N, C-alpha and C positions, 0 to 999 in steps of 0.2 A: 537535546533540551530546547534548541531553538524551534524545532518543529512543534513541540508541545506548547510553547508560548504562542506561536502563530495560530495553532489550532484553537486555543481557548481565549486568546485575546484578539483574534483577527477580526471580530465584529467591529472593533474600533477603527479598523483599516477600511480600505475600499471594499465594498461587498463583492465586486467582481473578483478581486484578488482572493478573498476568502473562499468564494465558490470554486475558483480554479484550483486552489490549494486542496480543498476537500476532494474534488474530482481526481486530482493527481494522487492523493493518498489511496483512494478507492482503487485506482488503476494499478498502483504498485502492489497493494495487498492481493488483488485478484490475480495478477500475473504471478506473484510469488506462490500463492496457494496452488494455482494451476500447474506450475513447474514442479512443485513438490509432489503433487498427485501423479503427474506423468512420469516423474523419475521413479516413483515407487512401483508404478504399473509396468514400466518398461525395463527396469533393472533385473538382472538375473536373480534367482532366489537366494543364491549363496552370497550376494552382495549386501543384503539387508541387514 
C-alpha cells in the first residue's frame, strides 16, 4: 500500500525521488518478467 501511495502522490515530493522510484519499479518488473520467462524456457517439460 505504501508503494501505491508513493507512486500516485509522489509528485508532491521531490521530483528526483519520484523519478528514482518509478525507475526502480520498472527495473523490478523487468527483472521479474525476465526471470519468469527464463524459468519457463529452461525448466524441464514435466515441471510446468
